[in-house]
Residue, then its C-alpha position, 0 to 999 in steps of 0.5 A: m500500500l502506498q503511503v499517503s504522505f509520499i503521494r502528497e509530497h511526490q505527486v509528479e513522481v507518483l503520477e509518472r510511475l503509476s501511469k506506467r501501470t494504469s490509465d486511471a492514475q490521475s483520478l486515483i491520485d486526485n481521489v486519494l488527495k481529496l479524501d486525505e484533505s478531508r480526513r486531515g480537516l476533520q481531524t483538525q476539527a476533532d482535535a480543536v473540539s477535544a482541546e476546547l472540552n479539556a479547557i472547559s472541564k478545567e474551567i468548570g472545576e475552578l468555578f465549582k471550587s470558587g462557589k460559582a455553581q450556576e456558571a459551572n452548570t451553564l458551561k456543563q451544558k456547553t460541554t454536552e453540545l461539544k461532546d455531541t459534536k465530537v461524536a459526529l466528527s469522530e464518525q465522519l473521520n472514521t468513515t473518511s479514513e476507511d474510504l481512504k484505506t479502501l482506495l489505497y488498497k486498490i492502487p498497485n505499487l509504483p514500478n521501479a524506474i527501470v521497469p519497461v513500459g508495456t501492456s502484456e507479457d509480450d513486452n517483457e524484456e529478456v535480460f539473460r539466457a544460459g544453458t544448452i537446449p538439448t536435441l531430442s529424438e523424433k520419439a520425444l514426448p511431452h511430460w504428460e505422456l512421459a508421466k503416463k508411460y512411466d507411471i509416475i504422475d496420474f492426472e486422471l486419478g487426481n481428477k477422480i479424487t478432487g478435480a482437474g489440476f490436482p495430480v497424484y505423484k507415484g513411485k519414482g515421480a513422488r520420490l523425484q518430487r521430494a528430492l527437488i524439495n529437499y535439494f532446494l531447501d538445502k541450497n537455500t539454507a546453505a546460502g544463509y536462509n533460515e528454514i521455517q515451517v508455516p501454516h497452510l491457511v491464513n486469516e484475512a489480515s495476513g491476506y491484506g498484509t501481503g496484498q493478496l487481498p483484496d486484489k486476488e481474492g477470486q484466485m484464493y480458496h476460501v474456507t468460509a466457515d472459519d474465514l480462512y484462506l488456503i495459501p497461494t504461496a509461502e510468501v503470505p504466512a512467512t512475510n506475515i511473521f513480521r506484521d506489526v513488528l518493530l525491528q532494530e536496524s542490526d536485525l536486518p536482513k531477515q532471510l527465510t526459506a520455506y516449503t509449502p503446498c500452494f493452492r490457486r483457484e485461478a481460472g483455467s483454460y484449455g490447450a497444451h499450454v496449460r496441460g499436465l503440470n503447466r498449470l495446477h490448482q495445487f502444487d509444491k514450491v520452495e520460497i525465499l524471503r528477505v526483509e531488508h534495509p531500504s538502501k540495500s534491497y536492490e543489492a539483495l534482489d540481485g543476490m536472490v536472482a544470482h542464487v536462483k541462477t545457481i540452482l538452474e545451473d546445477l540442474k543443467l536446464p536451459y533458462r532465461i530471465l525476463k524483466l517484467c514490463s509494467g503491464d505484466l508486473g504483479f500488483t504488489a511488486a516494484l520490480t520483478y524478474d521471471f525465470e523460465v525453463f525451456s521445454t524442448a518437447q513442448d518447444r516453449w518457455l515455462e515460467i518457474s520462478s518470480v523474484s520481486n522487490f516490493e519496496t515498502f508496499q507490503a511493509n506499509r500494509l504490515k506495519l513492518r518497521f525498523k528503528n534506524s541509527d537515528g532512533k527513528s522508525e521507518l518502513a523496511h523493504t520486503l522481497n521474495g522469490s521462488a526457489l523454486a516452483l516444482p511443477r514446471v521444473l519437473a516438467g522441464i527435467l522429464e522432457n529435457y532429460q528423456t532418452d530412448a532408454g528412459i529419463q535421466i536424473p540430473e546428477v545433483l539430484i541423484p543423492y536425493t532420489g537414490f536412483a539415476m534413471i526413470d525407466 
């Protein structure tokens, strides 16, 4: 959530940056400033009434002490009127403040200056590419056919148990899935991230804290009886650890990693681009998260990108990195780099990670602050990334490592799987 004080003091910059994302920037900012002016005016009036009430109360006390009861009682009648006025002002102030907060919740984060302007994923900017795309035989199959051939993932059984988008992993498929989770966690902890286990359901306050609510409410599974939400990513519960927390500057940075299943209701479509593991309603992901000093957050973002690179290089998968344009940037992000793995059998790129800096956007919602060297509190910066999302990584491994004899296991994973081939 943007800070009203920042909008008020940097109107030109805010409009320039926000206009990269929405054509409604001017009206949104105008409405924010109008509501804020009204709120501040009501607050001034309420403070003046409170001050007058306090002054009259003291005067009434002095009058009673001086034996001037009649004058004191006359003033008491005035206090009754002032109290009614204060209640009315308080109600107006609460309504205006709530309207302002609701509007601020609807405004996306400001894109960083280096975010390219664009309207869709076609305008994303490729900034890096590495790895060799393997040459497969004419008999090469997409991962959903390989899964059936080697009986390692059963999509039809998952559909029977739950519905489309909930696969069942079997045998070596389940072991490969577990191997990837353990390998990712080991890589992250070796890089200095502290492993945690978090709840897989969160309350409404947590959803608002990280920006999933109200922006992505339709994409989240809602347990209505308990008013809880299944998490779309470990980012939500992990970041909310720091909600309403005041850190010391010496506490920074905070670095966490967590494995969780993830649940997303996002509307499905049909075709090969969403077939098999390409888009699921339940999937596994290992996340990395950082809470940083504002002056160091972009250095930290570069470090997170470099870390994800090492994972893909270890897996020897061909990949590229995209800098997302303003039209494809997530609601809460100031800058995002997407990682994509090339699926040779499908002849297309598959997104497997997003690494983002949210600057103060989430911290303002969370009331996540730190006390700086001057003893003043200021908002921290939050960052997170996938390291990694499993379904499309697994799809990339199955397709790119397939041979006529079976599917080879990346060398780095063999100590985790206990086998070198799926055949």
